[in-house]
N, C-alpha and C positions, 0 to 999 in steps of 0.2 A: 428583510432580512438582508445582511450584509451585504455589498457589492464586490464581494472576493469569493462569495459563491451564485451564480448565475441563476441557477433553479438547484432545487432539491425536494425529496421525498420519499416517505419510507411505509411500508408497509403496519399499518399501528397493532395487528396482531400480535407483532412480533420485540413490540416494544419501543422507545427510540434508541436511537445511535448514540454511540458511544460519545460523539462529537457533539448532541441535543439539534443539533439540526434540521431542518427539512420538515416539509407539509407533512399530519401522518393521514393515509390514505385507510378505507377500511375496503379488508377484502382482499383475498390473492389477484396478485396481477403478473399476465404475462408479458413476454419482451414487449409486444405492442402496444400493450397498455402502458408499462411504463414508460416507452416513450413520452407519450402526452405525460402521464401524471407528473412524468419528470424535466415536462420542459423541455424536450431536447426534441420535439416534430420540428426539426427547422434541415433544410439543407445546406451545403456551402458549395462552392462555385470557384474552380482555377479560373482565373479571367488573362486576361496580356496585361499586363505594366505598362503604361505610357509616360511618360512628361507630361508634362501641363497646358505644353506647345503639340500634343498629341503623336508625337513622337515615343516608337515604343522603344522598350530595352530590350536587348535580345538576352534570350534565355532567361527569363524573370517573369513570375508574375503572383498574383495577387489571392490568396485563399479567401472566399469573402463568405461571410453570413446573410446568405440572401434576404431574410427575413430581416434581418434591422438592417441590410447593406454596409455593414462593416465589414473592413478588414480587417481578418486574424491574424494572417504572417503574408509573407513573401519569399517566396520556392521556385525548386530552380525549375526545368523541364521535366527531367526527370520525376519530378516528385506525386506524386498520385494520391487524391483522398479521398478516404472514406465514408461515407456518407454513415449519419447515427442509424437509419434505419436498416444500414445492409450488416452494420457491427455488429447491430442487435438479436436481427436476423437468426446469425448467426449463432449467437450464444444460445438461444434459446435450443436450435438442433444440438448445441453439447453437452447442457446442463439437463435435455431432455423433458418433453411435456408433462408436468405434474410431478417431478423428480423433485423438484426444489422449488423456492419458495423465493421472490424476488424480494429482498429485504430496503436497498438503497437503491435510487439512480439520481442523476442527477449532473452536472458542470458545472467548471470553476470557472475563474478569469474570464470572465465575456463568453463561454462557449468554447474556450481553445481547450480544455478540457473536458470530457466526456465521461462518468463509468456507468456502470451497472454491476451490483452483489447478490451474486443468488446465496441463498442456503441452503446447502445437503444436504440430504436425508442423513439420521446419524449423528451420534460424536465420541469423540478420541475421551476413551478414561484414562485418566492420570489417578488420581487415588478418589478414594469413596467418594468423597463431595466435591471433586475439581474436578470440571469434566471444562471440554471444549468443544466447540461446536464447527463445525465444516463450514465454509464456504470459497468460493469460486468468483473471484473478479473479473473483471474486461473494465479494460479503459485506451484511451484512445488522444490525441491528441491532434488538432487543426493550425499548430501553429511549429512543428515541428520537434519539439519539445522531449516526446518519446515517441516511440514506435507503437502501433498495437499489441495491446501485450496481456495475456490472459496468465493468471495464474490463481496457484490454492492459494488460503490464505482462514489459516488458523484462529477461531477467535475465542481465550478465556472468559468463559460466561461471569463468573468469579466475580469480575472487574473488568471487562470487555477489554481486557490486552490483546491489541493485533500479534499475532506469536507470526514472524518470517523465520520460516525456519528450509534451508537447500538442507535436505535428505540423500547426504552418498551422493548418488549417481542418478538419481531421481528427477524428474522434470518437477521443477517446481514454480516453473511459466514459461510457456509459450511468445517470444514475442516476433510480430512479422512486419515488417520496414515497409514505408510506403512507398514501395514499389515495387517493379512485377507486375505477376498475374495472381489476388489478392482469393479468388473462388481454389488455386489450387496448394495455395497458403494454407488457407481455413482448413481446405481435408490434411495436407500434413497434420496440424493443429488438434482438429479434429481425436485424428489416430493419436497423438499423444498426449493428449488429454482423454484420453482412455485409462491412463495409468493411473485417475483421479483416489477410485478404491485402494490403488496399493498405496501412492503416496500416503493415504492419511494412516493405511496401515503401517508405517515403517515410521512417522511423524509420532507417533501412539509410541511407540515401544522408544522410539527414542527422549523423546518425554518421560517416558517411565524410568529409564536409566540415571537420567538428571534426578528424577523425584529422588533415588534410590544413592545418589553419589551427597557423600558431607562434603561442605563445604565451611571452612573453618575460617576465624576471624582473619587468619596469613591468605589463607587458601583467596580469598573476597578481593580482599587489597591486590593479591598479584592480577587477581580475573579485571578488576578493575585499571588497577598503570597502565595491564595490556590494551582496555578498550579507550582510555582517554591516556596516550602517552604523554609524557614531560615533552613542554615544544621541544624544540634544537634552538642551542643558547648563541643568540647571531651576532656576526665578527661583527659589524660596525653599529658604534654602541650608541648611536641616536636613535636605535630601533628595542635600545634594552626595556625600556616603559612599557611599548608594544608588548612586547615580552616579558616583564612582569605580571603586565594588566593579563594575558592569556594561561599564564602558569597558574595566578589565584584562581582566574573562573575555573578552570580543569578540577585544584582544587574541591572547588565549592559542587562542582558537577558529582565527583567523584564520592563527596560525601554525603550528599541527596541521596542518592544512587545507593549502597550503602544505610542511611536509615532507610530507604525503603523497604532494602531487603530485612528489616528487621518489621517494621511497622505498617508497608506497604498494601495495596488492596491483593486480598487474599491469604498473608501468610500467615492466621493461624490457621487456614485447613492443613488435618496432618498432614505430615512429612512434605512442607512446606519452608517453613524457617529453617535455615540451617544447613541448606541442600543447591545442586547447581542448579534443580527447577529453580529455586527461590531467588539465587543472585539473577538467573538470566530473566525472571520474569517480575522483577526490580529496574532490570533495564527497559523494557516492553512500557510498566509501571511508569517512568520517567517518558522518554520517547513519547505516547500514544496523551498522556495526563498533563506531566510538569514543563509542560512547553512554555516559552515565554514568546506568545504572541497571543493571536486572535487563535477561536473556535476554528476559522477556518483555516488559515496556515499549521493549526495545529495537523489538520484532514491530511491534506496535500502534502504533505512531507512525510506523514504517516504513513502513508501508504503508496508515494510516490519518488519522492523523497530525500534528503539527509536521512534521516530518523528513520525511514525504511531499514537504508543500508547498514544502520547503525546497528536496527535488531538482528539480521541478519548474520552481521560478525559477529553477535552477542549468543547466538544459539551455535555456531559456528565451532568460539572459541571456549564453551562450555562443556561442548560434546570433545575436544580436543582435552582438556582438561578430566571429562570425564575418565578418561583410556590413560590416565600415567595416576 
């Protein structure tokens, strides 16, 4: 497995994930089993940072992956590491024993980022043959790159597009910083995530509205230009070449997404092509599958990075246009 992905496992009965990475596991997994199968059954320790001559560096500590004795990050005294076992045990309580199926679990970049994805019961029905499965994703980092995050992650069945969608004032995700009282924060998070069923009901309603909102070629052009706006003309002539390169790259992106709105995954289903639902899914198709880079980089960006933010912005803009 490429170095970018440290370890990964997935539930064989649920099929290979869209990124086609990981080791298949037979049978349903509890969070405890997922830790072992996914290769994240290790601990981290926060250790004082010292110079090569043995002098302590004030308020600086190393986060050490103990099974490999590798430093994952340098942090301040306020930083509190969250052990993988504790995070996954909490997740078991959130999704409910037997109520969810653990789908994928693993770590990225040497264990700096870990996650577990659970498939929840039921599905979102957008059209007769257009369905969206309901997932909950927990992620954590040991390198300060992100807080502990638990969030809803709908995935469109026909194409495995990961749909990032914040629904009005509903809780899209819960973030817990690496400081303070984890147990108290977990309690608050569990209460917030009790909105799961209501959130997915709102998501289903929003997706249906998008599927019923027509999107002409002109409206699609407006949508893509707002998502991928023209770069600002630089005052410095020395930067004109970079400006032209960026401008051309954005034209390519808009052209590609417009193409996916016509021939992308799932556009042949009734009520997709020529709608804002189709336009939004073209963006998620591009974000998840049309990325210039490895499958591992695609996964991290789609779930945690710039592609995740792009999908959220695309959804919010599509909803805005559906109201006009």
